[in-house]
C-alpha positions, 0 to 999 in steps of 0.5 A: 851214749849209754841207755839209761837204766830206770828202776821204780821202787819204794816210790822213787824213780832211780836213774843210773842208781840215782833217785829222782824223786818229787817232793810236794812243794808249798803251794804258796811258795810256788804261787809267789815265785810264779807271780814274781816271775810274771811281774819280771816278764819272764815267760817260764820258770820252774817254781818250787824247791831246789830239788824240783828245779834240779829235777826240771833241769835233769828232765831237759837232758834225759830222753823222753822215755825216761821223762814219760816213765817218771811222769807216769809214776808220779801221776798214778792214782794215789801217788800223792799219798806216797 
């Protein structure tokens, strides 16, 4: 398997030349989806927009090193303002 090439630029994390970015989801939508899942007896979901759901699905197949790098970038001080 080819080693993924990770690049961070312009506030985006790029893997194999494709951007993996995190858009801020509406908190009310996320809360509603979480509550509905709880009431339906689900033990976990990926709440939010389609982009967030795709990012969650992709993170399950990417190596931990890429997931850690993406998380580091998203959790840096001031990253919420980017």
